[in-house]
C-alpha positions in Angstrom: 14.2 -49.4 -126.4 10.9 -47.3 -126.4 11.4 -43.7 -127.3 9.8 -42.4 -124.1 12.3 -44.3 -122.0 15.2 -42.1 -123.1 14.0 -39.2 -121.0 12.9 -41.3 -117.9 14.7 -40.4 -114.7 14.7 -44.1 -113.7 16.4 -45.3 -117.0 19.6 -46.3 -115.2 17.7 -48.5 -112.8 15.1 -49.9 -115.3 17.3 -50.3 -118.4 14.4 -49.2 -120.6 11.3 -51.0 -121.9 11.9 -53.4 -124.8 8.8 -55.1 -125.9 7.1 -55.6 -129.3 4.0 -53.6 -128.5 3.8 -50.2 -130.1 3.9 -48.0 -126.9 5.7 -44.8 -126.1 7.0 -46.0 -122.6 5.8 -48.1 -119.7 3.2 -45.6 -118.7 1.1 -47.0 -121.6 0.9 -50.3 -119.7 -0.9 -48.9 -116.7 -4.7 -49.3 -116.5 -5.2 -45.6 -116.4 -3.7 -45.3 -119.9 -5.4 -48.3 -121.4 -9.0 -47.9 -120.3 -9.2 -44.7 -118.3 -9.4 -46.6 -115.0 -7.3 -45.9 -111.9 -3.6 -46.7 -111.9 -2.9 -50.5 -111.5 0.4 -50.0 -109.8 3.1 -47.4 -109.2 2.3 -44.7 -111.7 3.3 -41.0 -111.8 -0.2 -40.0 -113.0 -1.5 -40.6 -109.4 1.0 -38.3 -107.7 -0.3 -38.9 -104.2 -0.1 -42.7 -104.4 3.2 -42.5 -106.3 4.9 -40.5 -103.6 3.6 -42.8 -100.9 4.7 -45.9 -102.6 8.2 -44.5 -103.3 8.6 -43.4 -99.7 7.4 -46.8 -98.5 10.6 -48.4 -99.9 12.9 -45.4 -99.5 13.4 -45.0 -103.3 14.0 -47.7 -105.9 17.8 -48.0 -105.5 19.4 -50.9 -103.6 22.1 -48.7 -102.1 20.2 -47.8 -98.9 19.2 -51.4 -98.1 20.7 -52.0 -94.6 23.8 -54.1 -94.5 23.7 -57.0 -92.0 25.8 -59.7 -90.5 26.1 -63.0 -92.4 23.7 -65.7 -91.0 24.2 -69.1 -92.7 21.8 -71.9 -92.3 22.7 -75.5 -91.6 23.1 -77.7 -94.7 19.7 -78.2 -96.4 18.8 -81.4 -98.2 18.5 -81.6 -102.0 14.7 -82.3 -101.6 12.3 -80.7 -99.1 8.5 -81.3 -99.3 6.1 -78.4 -98.6 3.4 -79.1 -95.9 0.5 -76.6 -95.6 -1.3 -78.1 -92.6 -2.2 -81.3 -90.8 -5.7 -81.8 -92.2 -7.0 -85.4 -92.5 -3.9 -86.8 -90.7 -3.9 -88.5 -87.3 -0.2 -89.3 -86.8 3.0 -87.2 -87.0 4.8 -87.0 -90.3 8.5 -87.9 -90.1 10.0 -86.4 -93.2 13.4 -85.1 -91.9 13.0 -81.5 -93.1 9.9 -79.8 -94.4 9.0 -76.3 -95.7 5.9 -74.4 -94.4 4.4 -71.2 -95.8 5.4 -68.0 -94.2 1.9 -66.7 -93.7 0.7 -69.9 -92.1 2.8 -69.0 -89.0 1.0 -65.7 -88.4 -2.5 -64.4 -87.9 -3.3 -62.3 -91.0 -5.8 -60.1 -89.2 -4.0 -59.2 -86.0 -0.4 -59.4 -87.4 0.7 -61.6 -84.5 2.5 -65.0 -84.3 0.1 -67.9 -84.6 2.1 -70.2 -82.4 3.7 -69.5 -79.0 5.7 -72.7 -78.9 7.3 -75.2 -81.3 5.1 -77.9 -80.0 2.0 -75.9 -81.0 3.4 -75.5 -84.5 4.3 -79.2 -84.8 0.8 -80.1 -83.7 -0.8 -77.9 -86.3 1.2 -79.3 -89.1 1.2 -82.9 -87.6 5.0 -83.2 -87.7 7.3 -85.3 -85.6 9.3 -83.7 -82.9 12.6 -83.9 -84.7 11.4 -82.3 -87.9 13.6 -79.5 -89.3 11.7 -76.5 -90.6 12.4 -74.0 -93.3 9.8 -71.3 -94.3 8.9 -70.5 -97.9 7.8 -66.9 -98.8 6.4 -67.9 -102.1 2.6 -67.3 -102.0 -0.3 -65.7 -103.8 0.1 -61.9 -104.1 -2.6 -61.2 -101.5 -0.8 -63.2 -98.9 2.6 -61.6 -99.3 1.0 -58.2 -99.5 -0.4 -58.9 -96.1 3.2 -59.6 -94.8 4.3 -56.2 -96.0 1.4 -54.5 -94.3 2.4 -55.8 -90.8 3.6 -52.9 -88.8 6.4 -54.6 -86.8 7.9 -57.2 -89.1 11.1 -57.3 -87.1 9.1 -58.5 -84.0 7.4 -61.1 -86.1 10.7 -62.4 -87.4 11.8 -62.9 -83.8 8.8 -65.1 -83.1 10.3 -67.6 -85.6 13.2 -68.4 -83.3 11.3 -70.4 -80.6 9.7 -72.4 -83.4 13.1 -73.7 -84.5 12.9 -72.3 -88.0 16.3 -72.7 -89.7 15.9 -70.6 -92.9 13.4 -68.4 -94.7 13.0 -67.5 -98.3 11.8 -63.9 -98.9 8.3 -63.2 -100.3 8.3 -63.3 -104.1 6.8 -59.9 -104.8 5.6 -60.1 -108.4 6.9 -58.3 -111.4 3.8 -58.0 -113.5 3.9 -57.1 -117.2 0.7 -55.1 -117.3 2.0 -52.3 -115.0 4.7 -49.6 -115.2 8.3 -50.6 -114.7 8.2 -48.4 -111.6 5.9 -51.0 -110.0 8.5 -53.7 -110.8 11.3 -51.6 -109.3 9.2 -51.1 -106.1 8.7 -54.8 -105.7 12.3 -55.6 -106.3 13.2 -53.1 -103.5 10.6 -54.8 -101.2 12.3 -58.1 -101.8 15.7 -56.7 -100.9 14.3 -54.9 -97.8 12.5 -58.1 -96.5 15.8 -60.0 -97.0 17.6 -57.4 -94.8 14.9 -57.6 -92.1 15.2 -61.3 -91.8 19.0 -61.3 -91.8 19.3 -58.4 -89.3 17.3 -60.5 -86.9 19.8 -63.3 -87.3 17.4 -65.5 -89.4 19.2 -67.1 -92.4 17.4 -66.0 -95.5 17.4 -66.8 -99.2 17.0 -63.8 -101.5 14.2 -64.3 -104.0 15.6 -62.7 -107.2 12.5 -61.9 -109.2 13.4 -60.2 -112.5 11.6 -59.1 -115.7 14.5 -57.8 -117.8 18.2 -58.3 -118.2 18.8 -55.1 -116.3 16.9 -56.5 -113.3 19.2 -59.5 -113.2 22.2 -57.2 -113.6 21.1 -55.3 -110.5 20.5 -58.5 -108.5 24.0 -59.7 -109.6 25.6 -56.5 -108.3 23.6 -56.7 -105.1 24.7 -60.3 -104.4 28.3 -59.6 -105.4 28.7 -56.6 -103.1 27.0 -58.2 -100.1 28.6 -61.4 -98.8 25.7 -61.8 -96.4 23.9 -63.2 -99.3 24.7 -66.9 -99.4 21.4 -68.3 -100.7 19.0 -67.2 -103.4 15.6 -68.4 -104.3 13.5 -68.7 -107.4 10.2 -70.3 -108.5 9.4 -71.6 -111.9 5.7 -72.4 -111.2 4.1 -69.2 -112.4 4.8 -67.1 -115.5 7.9 -68.9 -116.4 6.7 -71.6 -118.8 8.3 -72.5 -122.1 11.1 -70.2 -123.5 10.5 -67.6 -120.8 11.5 -70.3 -118.2 14.6 -70.9 -120.3 15.4 -67.2 -120.2 15.1 -67.0 -116.4 17.3 -70.2 -116.1 20.0 -68.6 -118.2 19.8 -65.4 -116.1 20.2 -67.4 -112.9 23.2 -69.4 -114.3 24.9 -66.1 -115.3 24.3 -64.6 -111.9 25.9 -67.6 -110.2 28.9 -67.6 -112.5 29.5 -63.9 -112.0 29.4 -64.0 -108.2 32.9 -65.0 -107.0 31.7 -67.2 -104.2 29.6 -70.4 -103.8 25.8 -69.8 -103.7 23.0 -72.1 -102.5 19.8 -72.1 -104.7 16.3 -72.8 -103.3 14.0 -73.5 -106.2 10.3 -74.4 -106.7 9.3 -76.0 -110.0 11.5 -76.0 -113.1 12.7 -79.5 -112.8 13.8 -79.6 -116.4 16.3 -76.8 -115.7 18.0 -78.7 -112.9 21.1 -79.8 -114.7 22.4 -76.3 -115.7 21.3 -74.9 -112.3 23.1 -77.7 -110.4 26.2 -77.1 -112.5 26.2 -73.3 -111.7 25.3 -73.3 -108.0 27.2 -75.0 -105.2 24.1 -76.7 -103.9 20.4 -76.7 -105.0 17.4 -77.5 -102.9 14.1 -78.3 -104.5 10.9 -77.3 -102.5 8.1 -79.5 -103.7 4.3 -79.0 -103.0 3.2 -81.8 -105.3 3.1 -84.7 -102.7 0.9 -82.7 -100.4 -1.4 -81.4 -103.1 -1.7 -84.7 -104.9 -2.5 -86.4 -101.5 -5.3 -84.0 -100.9 -6.7 -85.0 -104.3 -6.3 -88.7 -103.4 -3.6 -89.5 -105.9 -0.8 -91.9 -105.5 2.7 -91.6 -107.0 4.8 -94.3 -108.7 8.2 -94.0 -110.4 8.5 -94.5 -114.1 11.4 -94.8 -116.5 13.5 -91.6 -116.4 12.9 -90.9 -112.7 9.6 -89.3 -113.5 6.5 -89.6 -111.3 3.2 -90.9 -112.5 0.0 -90.1 -110.5 -3.1 -92.2 -110.4 -6.3 -92.1 -108.4 -6.2 -93.8 -105.0 -9.5 -93.5 -103.3 -9.7 -93.5 -99.5 -12.6 -94.4 -97.2 -14.8 -91.5 -96.3 -13.2 -89.8 -93.3 -10.1 -91.9 -93.7 -6.7 -90.6 -92.7 -4.2 -89.6 -95.3 -1.0 -90.3 -93.3 0.1 -93.3 -95.3 -0.7 -91.8 -98.7 1.2 -88.6 -97.9 4.2 -90.5 -96.6 4.3 -92.7 -99.7 4.0 -89.7 -102.0 6.8 -87.9 -100.3 9.1 -90.9 -100.4 8.4 -91.5 -104.1 9.1 -87.8 -104.9 12.3 -88.0 -102.8 13.5 -91.1 -104.6 12.7 -89.4 -108.0 14.8 -86.4 -107.0 17.7 -88.5 -105.6 17.7 -90.6 -108.8 17.8 -87.5 -111.0 20.6 -86.0 -108.9 22.6 -89.2 -109.2 22.1 -89.0 -113.0 23.3 -85.4 -113.0 26.4 -86.2 -111.0 27.2 -88.9 -113.5 26.6 -86.4 -116.4 24.3 -88.7 -118.3 21.4 -87.7 -120.6 20.6 -84.4 -122.1 20.0 -81.2 -120.1 17.3 -79.7 -122.3 15.1 -82.8 -122.7 15.6 -84.2 -119.2 15.7 -87.6 -120.7 17.3 -90.3 -118.6 17.1 -93.0 -121.2 17.3 -96.6 -119.8 19.2 -95.7 -116.7 16.3 -96.1 -114.3 13.8 -98.9 -114.1 10.1 -98.3 -113.4 9.1 -98.4 -109.7 6.5 -100.8 -108.3 2.9 -100.3 -109.5 
């Protein structure tokens, strides 16, 4: 632990900074200390902004996060594709259940709902009438900052009901490494508060457990343990969690699930190589996958290879041609890949770390 941490009033919440860099405490990480610029986050050197940011979340503790009634979503499939819009499609996608981005349902300028009816929403995303909808709060930082800036978020949550939204994952407010730990604590509190806002409105919500240190995950574990309204948690392995850092986050999630004395549902983006330990620790795991949509936009087609992996190759379309068939194909290939892997996990074949399926699966059609 850094020497300056020992006298910090937030030591109990933060747990202290433990990094290799030769710094006195986390204040050395702020831009104002490194290059004389303005503070890059929550920093005590800018007292006016610091007080405003602390008041904005009611302090960094979780104790004053409102309690709420438990709202449990209907069972969610193992695999759910993410759809961003209906561009370049003429028909209606029938994929069973899809996930859509939280901010796509709202006008970012006016802070109002984008759709008045479910039919309007289905038309925008080009989805079939019977499609089940969940909402993912994972987005770029600018987008989720916009959500926090909306003055009446409770009213906005209510607009999700007529759209038939079944579940939401909280925005994944970032825990950067080049800011003070106070900035991390504020964003963790914002995640907890947005979770309470959704749940208080009766909208089932998965708590996104962003953490940077073991102490962060200890606090999330206590929060989940003490509040039985938390039945689902969310995490994303797509940014900042590659290599051994991803392994560390996986281990923290597994520990959390094992220490909470009730079954938990996990909603995860990315991190497919961590699926086996996560599926063993959590009662159910749902994978949200943006790859079929993104690959379709880039005119790439999927095919299954040995080991339930997907291989992507260029699949040109006529100028102005619709992408309906290509998107449907890519979603089904990705779904088959996920189902094959889950079957392998249930049979307990292969090796968790490598993700190698050996000769169990045969290549799909070219």
